[in-house]
C-alpha positions in Angstrom: -20.7 -23.6 20.1 -18.2 -22.2 22.6 -15.0 -21.0 20.9 -12.0 -23.3 21.7 -10.0 -20.6 23.3 -12.8 -19.7 25.7 -13.4 -23.4 26.5 -9.7 -23.7 27.3 -9.9 -20.6 29.4 -12.8 -22.0 31.4 -11.1 -25.3 31.9 -7.9 -23.7 33.1 -9.7 -21.2 35.2 -12.0 -23.8 36.7 -9.2 -26.0 38.0 -7.6 -23.2 40.0 -10.7 -21.1 40.8 -12.4 -24.3 42.1 -9.6 -24.5 44.7 -10.4 -20.9 45.8 -14.2 -20.6 45.6 -17.3 -22.7 45.3 -20.9 -22.1 44.6 -22.7 -19.9 42.1 -21.9 -16.6 40.5 -21.5 -13.8 43.1 -24.6 -11.6 42.9 -22.9 -8.6 44.4 -19.6 -8.8 42.5 -19.2 -5.1 41.6 -18.7 -2.2 44.0 -22.1 -0.5 44.6 -20.6 2.9 44.2 -17.2 4.4 43.3 -17.5 6.4 46.5 -16.4 4.2 49.4 -18.7 5.9 51.9 -22.0 6.2 50.2 -23.7 6.9 53.5 -22.4 10.5 53.2 -24.8 12.5 51.0 -23.5 14.1 47.9 -24.7 17.7 47.8 -26.5 18.7 44.6 -24.0 21.5 43.9 -20.9 19.2 44.1 -18.8 19.4 41.0 -16.1 16.9 42.0 -15.5 14.0 44.2 -12.5 12.8 46.1 -11.3 9.3 47.0 -13.4 7.4 44.5 -12.2 4.0 43.1 -12.6 2.3 39.8 -13.2 -1.1 41.3 -12.5 -2.0 44.9 -13.8 -5.5 44.4 -10.7 -6.6 42.6 -8.5 -5.9 45.7 -10.5 -8.0 48.2 -8.4 -11.2 47.9 -5.5 -12.4 49.9 -2.0 -13.5 49.2 -2.8 -17.1 48.2 -5.3 -15.9 45.6 -2.7 -13.4 44.3 -0.1 -16.1 44.1 -2.4 -18.4 42.2 -4.4 -16.0 40.1 -2.2 -12.9 40.0 -1.9 -9.4 41.5 -2.6 -7.9 38.1 -3.6 -4.2 38.5 -5.7 -4.7 41.6 -4.0 -2.0 43.6 -4.8 0.7 40.9 -8.4 -0.4 40.7 -8.7 0.2 44.4 -6.6 3.3 44.6 -8.5 6.5 45.6 -8.6 9.1 42.9 -10.4 12.4 42.3 -12.8 13.1 39.5 -15.2 15.8 38.3 -18.9 15.0 38.6 -20.6 14.5 35.2 -23.3 17.0 34.3 -24.6 16.5 30.8 -26.0 20.0 30.7 -22.6 21.6 31.2 -20.1 18.9 30.1 -19.9 20.5 26.7 -21.1 23.9 25.4 -24.8 23.7 24.9 -25.0 20.4 26.8 -25.2 16.8 25.7 -28.4 14.9 24.8 -28.5 11.2 25.8 -29.1 8.7 23.0 -28.8 5.0 22.5 -27.3 2.6 25.0 -24.7 0.3 23.5 -21.4 -1.4 24.3 -19.6 -4.6 23.4 -19.1 -7.7 25.5 -17.5 -5.8 28.3 -18.2 -2.0 28.5 -21.6 -0.3 28.8 -21.7 2.9 26.6 -24.2 5.7 26.0 -24.2 7.7 22.8 -24.5 11.5 23.3 -25.1 14.4 20.9 -24.1 18.0 21.2 -26.2 20.9 19.7 -23.8 21.3 16.8 -24.3 17.6 15.9 -21.0 16.4 17.3 -21.3 12.8 18.5 -19.9 11.8 21.9 -19.9 8.6 23.9 -19.6 7.8 27.6 -18.5 4.3 28.7 -18.0 2.7 32.0 -14.4 2.3 33.3 -15.2 -1.0 34.9 -16.3 -3.9 32.6 -18.7 -6.9 32.9 -17.7 -9.6 30.5 -20.7 -11.8 31.4 -22.1 -11.2 27.9 -19.1 -13.0 26.5 -19.8 -16.1 28.5 -21.9 -19.0 27.3 -25.4 -19.3 28.8 -24.5 -22.7 30.3 -21.9 -21.1 32.7 -23.5 -17.8 33.5 -24.8 -19.0 36.9 -21.6 -20.6 38.0 -18.5 -19.4 39.8 -16.7 -19.3 36.4 -18.3 -16.0 35.8 -16.6 -14.7 38.9 -13.3 -15.8 37.5 -13.9 -14.1 34.1 -15.1 -10.9 35.8 -12.1 -10.9 38.1 -9.8 -11.1 35.0 -10.7 -7.4 34.3 -8.2 -6.6 37.0 -5.5 -7.5 34.5 -6.3 -4.2 32.7 -5.2 -0.8 33.9 -8.3 1.3 34.3 -6.6 4.6 33.6 -4.3 3.6 30.7 -6.5 5.4 28.1 -5.5 8.7 29.7 -1.8 8.1 28.7 -2.5 7.7 25.0 -3.3 11.1 23.5 0.2 12.9 23.8 2.0 9.7 22.6 -0.4 9.3 19.6 -0.2 12.9 18.7 3.6 12.8 18.6 3.5 9.8 16.2 0.8 11.1 14.0 -1.6 8.3 15.0 -5.3 9.3 15.2 -6.6 9.1 18.7 -9.5 10.1 21.0 -9.4 12.3 24.0 -11.1 10.6 27.0 -12.0 12.5 30.1 -12.7 10.8 33.4 -15.9 11.6 35.3 -18.0 10.3 38.2 -21.7 9.7 37.4 -24.0 10.6 40.3 -26.3 7.8 41.3 -29.2 10.3 41.5 -28.5 12.0 38.2 -31.9 12.3 36.4 -30.2 11.7 33.0 -29.3 8.1 34.2 -32.4 7.0 35.9 -33.7 4.7 33.1 -33.3 1.0 33.8 -31.0 0.6 30.9 -28.6 3.1 32.4 -28.3 1.6 35.9 -24.7 0.3 35.2 -23.5 4.0 35.1 -24.9 5.1 38.4 -22.3 5.9 41.0 -19.5 4.7 38.7 -16.4 6.2 37.0 -16.8 6.6 33.3 -14.9 8.1 30.3 -16.5 10.8 28.1 -15.0 11.3 24.7 -15.9 12.6 21.2 -16.6 9.8 18.8 -14.7 11.4 16.0 -11.0 10.7 16.3 -8.5 13.5 16.3 -6.6 13.2 13.0 -3.0 14.4 12.4 -3.1 18.1 11.7 -6.7 18.2 12.8 -7.6 17.1 9.2 -11.3 16.6 8.4 -12.1 13.3 6.5 -14.7 13.2 3.7 -16.3 10.2 5.5 -15.7 7.7 8.3 -16.3 4.0 7.7 -16.2 1.0 10.0 -13.9 -1.9 9.1 -16.6 -3.9 7.3 -17.6 -0.9 5.2 -13.9 0.0 4.5 -12.9 -3.5 3.3 -16.1 -3.8 1.2 -15.1 -0.6 -0.5 -11.6 -1.7 -1.2 -12.8 -5.1 -2.5 -15.3 -3.4 -4.8 -13.1 -1.0 -6.8 -9.7 0.7 -6.9 -11.2 4.0 -5.8 -10.1 3.6 -2.2 -6.8 2.1 -0.9 -5.6 1.6 2.6 -2.9 4.0 3.8 -0.4 1.2 4.6 2.4 3.3 6.1 -0.2 4.9 8.5 -1.5 1.5 9.5 2.0 0.1 10.1 2.7 3.1 12.3 -0.5 2.5 14.3 0.2 -1.2 14.6 3.7 -0.7 15.9 2.2 1.8 18.4 -0.2 -1.0 19.4 2.6 -3.4 20.0 4.7 -0.9 21.9 1.8 -0.2 24.3 1.1 -3.9 24.7 -2.4 -3.4 23.3 -3.3 -6.9 22.0 -7.0 -6.4 21.4 -6.8 -4.9 17.9 -9.3 -6.9 15.9 -11.2 -5.3 13.0 -14.0 -4.0 15.2 -11.5 -1.8 17.1 -10.9 0.4 14.0 -12.7 3.0 11.9 -11.3 4.4 8.7 -11.2 8.0 7.6 -11.7 8.5 3.8 -9.2 11.1 2.6 -9.1 13.3 -0.5 -8.2 11.4 -3.7 -4.5 11.7 -4.4 -3.0 12.5 -7.8 -3.2 8.8 -8.8 -7.0 8.9 -8.2 -7.0 6.6 -5.2 -8.6 8.0 -2.0 -6.6 6.9 1.1 -8.2 5.2 4.0 -6.6 6.3 7.3 -6.8 4.0 10.2 -8.6 5.3 13.3 -7.9 3.2 16.4 -10.8 2.9 18.9 -10.9 1.3 22.4 -7.7 1.2 24.3 -8.8 -1.2 27.1 -5.8 -3.6 27.0 -3.0 -1.1 27.1 -0.4 -2.1 29.9 -2.2 -5.4 30.3 -0.8 -7.6 33.1 -1.9 -11.2 33.4 1.0 -13.6 34.0 2.0 -12.7 37.5 0.1 -15.7 39.0 -0.1 -19.4 38.2 -3.5 -19.1 36.4 -2.5 -16.0 34.5 0.7 -17.6 33.3 -1.1 -20.7 32.1 -3.8 -18.6 30.3 -1.3 -16.3 28.6 1.4 -18.8 27.7 -0.7 -21.9 27.0 -4.5 -21.3 26.5 -4.9 -17.8 25.0 -1.5 -16.8 23.8 -2.5 -13.3 22.5 -3.3 -12.2 26.0 0.2 -11.0 26.3 1.4 -9.3 29.5 3.0 -5.8 29.1 6.5 -5.6 30.4 10.1 -4.4 29.6 10.4 -7.0 26.8 8.1 -8.3 24.1 7.3 -11.7 25.4 5.6 -13.1 22.3 5.5 -10.4 19.6 3.7 -12.4 17.0 0.9 -13.5 19.4 0.7 -9.9 20.8 -0.2 -8.6 17.3 -2.2 -11.6 16.1 -5.6 -10.2 16.9 -5.0 -7.8 14.0 -4.0 -10.5 11.6 -7.0 -9.9 9.3 -6.1 -6.2 8.8 -2.3 -6.8 8.7 -2.5 -9.5 5.9 -4.6 -7.3 3.7 -3.5 -3.8 4.5 0.2 -4.2 5.1 1.0 -6.5 2.2 2.6 -3.7 0.1 5.4 -2.9 2.5 8.8 -4.4 2.5 11.3 -5.1 5.3 13.1 -1.8 4.9 9.9 0.1 5.3 9.0 -1.8 8.5 12.4 -1.0 9.9 12.2 2.7 8.9 8.8 2.9 10.6 10.2 1.4 13.8 13.2 3.8 13.8 10.9 6.8 13.2 8.8 5.8 16.3 12.0 5.5 18.3 13.1 9.0 17.4 9.7 10.5 18.2 9.2 8.9 21.6 11.5 11.0 23.7 11.9 10.3 27.5 10.3 13.7 28.3 7.3 12.7 26.3 7.0 9.3 28.0 7.2 11.0 31.4 4.6 13.6 30.5 2.2 11.0 29.1 2.4 8.6 32.0 2.0 11.4 34.5 -1.5 11.8 33.1 -2.4 8.8 35.3 -4.1 9.9 38.5 -1.4 10.7 41.2 -2.2 7.7 43.3 -2.1 5.4 40.2 1.2 7.0 39.1 2.7 6.4 42.5 1.8 2.7 42.2 2.8 2.1 38.5 4.2 5.2 36.9 8.0 4.6 37.3 7.7 1.0 36.3 5.6 1.8 33.3 8.0 4.5 32.1 10.9 2.1 32.4 9.1 -0.6 30.5 8.2 1.8 27.7 11.8 2.9 27.4 13.0 -0.7 27.1 10.3 -1.5 24.6 11.3 1.5 22.6 14.8 0.1 22.2 13.3 -3.2 20.9 10.9 -1.6 18.4 12.9 -2.7 15.4 12.8 -6.3 16.6 9.0 -6.1 17.1 8.7 -4.7 13.5 10.8 -7.5 12.2 8.9 -10.2 14.0 5.6 -8.8 12.5 7.2 -8.5 9.1 8.6 -12.0 9.0 5.2 -13.5 10.0 3.4 -11.6 7.3 6.0 -12.1 4.6 6.0 -15.9 4.9 2.6 -16.4 3.1 1.3 -13.0 1.8 -2.0 -12.5 0.0 -2.6 -10.0 -2.8 -6.1 -9.3 -4.0 -7.6 -7.3 -6.9 -11.2 -5.9 -6.8 -14.6 -6.7 -8.3 -13.3 -4.9 -11.4 -11.0 -6.4 -14.0 -7.3 -6.3 -13.2 -4.0 -7.5 -14.7 -1.6 -9.2 -12.4 1.9 -8.9 -13.8 4.2 -11.6 -12.2 7.9 -11.4 -12.9 9.9 -14.4 -11.7 13.6 -14.0 -10.8 16.1 -16.5 -9.4 15.9 -14.9 -5.9 12.5 -13.1 -5.9 9.1 -12.7 -7.4 7.7 -9.3 -8.4 3.9 -8.7 -8.3 2.3 -5.7 -10.0 -1.4 -5.2 -10.2 -3.0 -2.8 -12.7 -6.6 -2.0 -13.6 -7.0 -3.9 -16.9 -6.5 -1.8 -20.0 -4.5 0.9 -18.3 -1.1 1.6 -16.9 -1.5 4.4 -14.4 1.4 6.3 -12.9 1.0 4.2 -9.8 -0.4 0.6 -9.9 -2.9 -0.7 -7.4 -0.1 -2.9 -5.9 3.6 -3.4 -6.5 6.1 -5.3 -4.4 9.0 -7.7 -4.9 8.9 -10.8 -2.6 12.3 -12.4 -1.7 12.6 -16.2 -1.7 14.6 -15.9 1.5 11.4 -14.6 3.3 8.4 -15.8 1.3 7.3 -19.4 0.8 4.0 -18.9 -1.0 2.0 -16.0 -2.5 -1.8 -16.1 -2.8 -3.1 -14.0 -5.7 -6.8 -13.5 -5.9 -8.5 -11.7 -8.8 -11.9 -11.5 -7.1 -14.4 -10.2 -9.7 -14.1 -9.1 -13.3 -12.2 -10.6 -16.2 -8.7 -10.8 -14.7 -5.5 -11.7 -16.4 -2.5 -13.2 -14.7 0.7 -12.8 -16.7 3.8 -14.8 -15.6 7.1 -13.8 -17.1 10.3 -15.9 -16.8 8.3 -18.8 -15.1 11.4 -21.1 -14.8 13.0 -18.7 -12.4 12.4 -19.3 -8.7 9.5 -21.6 -9.6 10.4 -24.0 -6.8 11.3 -21.3 -4.3 8.2 -19.2 -4.1 5.0 -21.0 -4.9 2.1 -19.1 -6.4 -1.6 -19.9 -5.7 -3.7 -18.0 -8.1 -7.5 -17.8 -7.8 -9.4 -16.0 -10.6 -12.8 -15.8 -9.0 -16.0 -14.8 -10.9 -15.3 -13.7 -14.4 -13.4 -14.9 -17.5 -9.9 -15.2 -16.1 -6.8 -16.3 -17.9 -3.2 -17.3 -17.1 -0.5 -16.5 -19.6 3.2 -17.1 -19.9 4.1 -13.8 -21.5 1.6 -13.4 -24.3 0.8 -17.1 -24.5 -2.3 -18.4 -22.6 -1.5 -21.6 -20.8 -3.4 -24.2 -18.8 -3.8 -24.5 -15.1 -1.0 -27.0 -14.7 1.4 -25.7 -17.3 3.7 -23.7 -15.0 5.9 -25.4 -12.4 5.3 -23.9 -8.9 2.0 -22.3 -9.9 -1.4 -23.4 -8.9 -4.2 -21.8 -10.9 -7.9 -22.0 -10.3 -10.8 -20.2 -12.2 -12.7 -20.3 -8.9 -12.5 -18.2 -5.8 -10.3 -19.1 -2.9 -11.7 -21.2 -0.1 -13.8 -19.1 2.2 -11.4 -19.4 5.1 -8.6 -18.1 2.9 -10.5 -15.6 0.8 -9.0 -12.1 0.5 -12.4 -10.6 0.2 -14.0 -12.2 3.2 -15.3 -9.3 5.2 -14.0 -8.8 8.7 -16.0 -9.6 11.7 -16.7 -6.5 13.7 
């Protein structure tokens, strides 16, 4: 089954692309080599190349195509840049040993290992999204359209991130741009042909944490959420995730689904809970530009709304951040509006003009000449509007929040007031200095709260049930175990309290708090 968004994309793309091209998928879509003149031999001792391009094929269209499809970042993909030549034997002290070929639906990547055990990865700058297309259309011109959409990304945006992330205390990688020789013996296997003669990023897999801290372990999103659902031992560092998510929005990085994150397990705090610190991964969609043509505008504004174009203003802030909805609803649910605003103001104070200029100047000089001043101006304008971005995200999440327990027994204490509802979650039989969860939801912001006990014998205690009963609805799911709903100390039935829905069963699968994320 083709996802509805992808079907809509192909329908919209087909209408316009059909006017511009016919026939089958272009067999020689990609540039054969980043060096424009491959006829000139590359001496064995050459340690750098000049005038290479990330993807000249994206700039071969004329004005009509640009008007209909969009100019995007085509000029940067075709801009000549200089890059060192990759040599795995000398790229890091002791050399790097090639491992497993991987990559998602777009990039091709190769795992590498240093003698000290450090893990690295090299991934192509250019992408081939053909693996994301249904088999039925892989031989058609629609593949050309999807491949051409890569031109909406800025190939060098990842270079801008490190100094900005460091200033904000957001974990980050440190990518380095290289040219891979087509005759490099380390890349002669058939599975590595996509690297030959191309620009690629080399970076250490382990993210750089604030203060160069060392985590006790690193989990992917599925492992992290499974751990959080299993017991109270590990809790998400919600302020750190909020900071990272606002950073995503400020950069226009809309591709922040669960698979784009790892999680560093920190040392247990005084309350006994070990924090999980978010580690952002790929930054392919930073400074994304799509809506500068008829097709791009239709895709971004009608078909796939989270493909939001980066510019001086946040064109659709909720859609921009919607790919991270799974994380946000479960790992930002303990923060109130004031905390969202404080986080936005903190980012504003840390993103000085001098920092923005220094970061954007990390683009190759030819790329900076094309986009640098416009990018800096857009970042400055978006910095001013960060509180509005934070408020848009907050209001979206606050409308129907979900709060979950774990597979262990918990007590949900629910205090109802005329203008709000307070939810506090404790491990059953104890009252630690800090509960698992505590937040007051305002009836002016929240329509309904979903409370899910998950496993264990959970208890849901509602105090002052008459207050705000009609203003903030409660949907309570006990899940496996002997669960009970009480009014104060008195156990009541499922329909005894107005404005409260109570079920001994788990929530529907699509709404389940403990549904694991899709990587």
